[in-house]
N, C-alpha and C positions, 0 to 999 in steps of 0.2 A: 323848539321848549316851551312851556308854558307858563306864566306866571302862576304862585301862590297865593297872590296876594285878596286879592279878592276873586272868591267864591264864584259869585254867581258868572261873569262874566270873564271867560279865558281868554286872556292879550299873548303875545306873540311878541316876544322879550329877545334882542337881539341882542346875541352875544357885543359887546364891549370891543372896541378898536385895536386890539392887543398889538404889541409886540412879538412875534417869535425868536428873531431874533434881533440885536440890536442897531437899528437903523432900515431892518425889513419887516416891511407890515403882513397880516394874512393874507395868503391871498384871498381873493373874492372883497376882504373887507370894504374900497373904496368902492365898488357895484353893488353891495348892500350898501351902504351909505344915502347914493342918489337913486337907490328906489323908493325911497317912500315920492320923492318929485317926477319920476315920471311916470310910476302910475296913476298921482293925480294928472297932469298934461295927457295922459290914452285913456282914462276916467272921462278927461272933461271933449276930445275931441271927437270920441264913441259920441259924446251923446249929442255934439254939436249935429253932425252926420247923421243919428238916427233922423231928428227935430227934423233936421231938411229932408230926411226923403221922407219922411209921413206929408209933408207941405207940401212935394214934389207930388205924391201922389194922390195923397184926397184933394187936390188944386185941378190937379189934374183931371181929375174926377168930375167936379161939380163944371172943370168948364168939358168935357165930351158929350154931359147931358144933356147942357146949355145947348151944345150945337145936331144932337143927337134929334132931340124933342124938333128943331125948327125943319129937321130936313128924311124921319127914318122913322116909321113906325115904330107906336111899342114894343108890341114882343119884338121885335125883327132886332130892335136897338136894347133888349134881353138879353135874349138870345148871343148877338154879339158883348157882351159881358160877361157872359156864363161861362162861352169856348173856353178863350183865352185859360178862364181861370180856373179852369178842370183840367184843363192841358199838364200847367203848370205846378198844380198838385198831387194830378196822377203820379209823376215817376216818385215825389212825394211820400205818396201814400207807399206804393211798393218797394224805395229804400225804407218801410220803417214794417212793413213786413202785413202790411193789411189785405185781407182779400180786394181782388176786384169787384165778385159778383157779389 
């Protein structure tokens, strides 16, 4: 249900924790009351995991370039970088319905 107090911004209005009968709480009311805390924790955890993944992948790229420049010719290094990337993205492109040629 949407609030019509502020027409510029639609906000979700949760129904109050009302009792359906004396001594009984409406089914799902406790879960609804705990939802915002769980959602904030889930967002923070996903943010930290995403940041960690970027940190590891980006850092490993620089390490691989540093080692590769010392030992592998540049054209081979480029091929070794783009081949796995292309092989990983090929199934994604097919799943999205992109033609191969």
